C-alpha positions as CSV (number, residue, x, y, z in Angstrom):
1,M,2.4,-34.1,22.4
2,T,1.2,-32.3,25.5
3,W,0.3,-34.1,28.7
4,P,-2.4,-34.8,29.5
5,P,-3.6,-35.2,25.9
6,P,-6.6,-33.2,24.8
7,R,-9.8,-35.0,25.4
8,D,-11.6,-36.4,22.4
9,L,-15.0,-37.3,23.7
10,R,-15.9,-39.3,20.6
11,T,-12.8,-41.4,20.9
12,E,-13.3,-41.8,24.6
13,H,-16.9,-43.0,24.1
14,L,-15.8,-45.5,21.5
15,L,-13.0,-46.9,23.7
16,R,-15.4,-47.3,26.7
17,E,-18.0,-49.0,24.5
18,L,-15.7,-51.3,22.5
19,A,-12.9,-52.1,24.9
20,P,-14.9,-54.7,26.8
21,Q,-16.0,-56.4,23.6
22,V,-12.4,-56.5,22.3
23,L,-11.2,-57.9,25.6
24,G,-13.9,-60.6,25.5
25,A,-12.8,-61.7,22.1
26,V,-9.2,-61.8,23.0
27,L,-9.9,-63.6,26.3
28,R,-12.0,-66.2,24.5
29,R,-9.1,-66.9,22.2
30,F,-6.2,-67.0,24.7
31,S,-7.9,-67.7,28.1
32,Y,-5.4,-65.7,30.2
33,F,-7.1,-62.6,31.6
34,G,-4.1,-60.6,32.7
35,A,-2.2,-61.1,29.4
36,S,-5.4,-60.5,27.4
37,E,-6.1,-57.3,29.3
38,D,-2.6,-56.0,28.8
39,A,-2.6,-56.8,25.1
40,V,-5.9,-55.0,24.6
41,Q,-4.8,-51.9,26.5
42,E,-1.6,-51.7,24.6
43,A,-3.3,-52.2,21.2
44,L,-6.0,-49.5,22.0
45,L,-3.3,-47.1,23.2
46,A,-1.3,-47.6,20.1
47,A,-4.4,-47.1,17.9
48,V,-5.3,-43.8,19.6
49,T,-1.7,-42.6,19.4
50,Q,-1.4,-43.5,15.8
51,G,-4.8,-41.9,15.1
52,R,-3.8,-38.6,16.6
53,R,-0.5,-38.6,14.8
54,E,-1.9,-39.6,11.4
55,G,-5.4,-38.2,11.6
56,G,-7.4,-41.4,12.0
57,P,-8.3,-44.3,9.7
58,R,-8.7,-43.8,6.0
59,S,-11.3,-45.6,4.0
60,R,-9.7,-48.2,1.8
61,G,-12.7,-48.2,-0.6
62,P,-14.4,-51.2,-2.2
63,G,-12.5,-54.4,-2.6
């Protein structure tokens, strides 16, 4: 992987839009801002890294 990674504007937009919502949900559950923020950042980074490596999510279909 090259550094910095190539910009994927769609992914960047989704992360900027959804990260605060995810943080809010985690924060409501665990109440510790610092730990919640760290957990969300690590999870989103892992998701983006896996998506680039494996080509994004695949539909599981019905059921």
